[in-house]
N, C-alpha and C positions, 0 to 999 in steps of 0.2 A: 477289289483287281485279284487277279490271278499271275503268277507267276510261273514258267516251268524253270525249276530251279534244277533239272535233273538233265534238259536239254542239252546237247553237241554245242548250239550256240551259245547259251549260257556260260559253259564249261571254256570256250573258246574266247569269252570277250564277255565277262561278268561286271564290270563296271558300269556300263550305262541303267543294267538292271538295279543294281545295288544304288545310283544315284535316284532311278524313279521311286526304289523305296525309301530311302531317307526322305524324299518330298513326302511321297502319297502314303505309304505305313509304312513308318521307322520300326512298328511291332509289328511283325506277321508273324501268322500260324501258316503254316505249311505242311501237307499230306507227303510224306512222303511215298515214292512208289511201294515200299514194302509196308505201307501203313502206318509207320511211325510218326509220331508229330514232332515237328521241329518249330522252336521259336525263333527268328531271327532280330535281332536287334541290332538297328544298322547305325544308329546316330549315338557320336563319342558320350555324350552326357547319359543318355541312355545306358549305354553299355557301364560305363562308370557306376552309376546306380545300382544298376544288378549285381555288379561283381564286391560293392562296400554293402550290398544286405543279404545277411546272414540266413534269410529264408530260401533264397537261389543256390545254395552252397550244400553238395551234398555229402562230400567228403571235406572239412577245412585244412587236414593236411593236404590237400591239390591244391589249394587257394589261397592262402597264407604264406609267407614268409617265414622261416623258422623262429625269427626271434619275436616274431606277431604269433604264433600258433598258441604257445601256453595262455595267452590273454583270452582266447576265445573260448576256454574253458573252464575260465573262473566266472 
């Protein structure tokens, strides 16, 4: 399935597209017009799993509250 996530129609009303993505492709790899690859994670449980998985954090200082930051470097 393919979604035009940079179209005017999508930007005006993304809700139906996101609902379809959650049903059909909850984790979706999209190529932006400039060639960058963007992963869309559209289901809550998947988003939580990604945010809790250290492999997906580029810099923990931007992902963790201050009280948890020290634990990430132990």
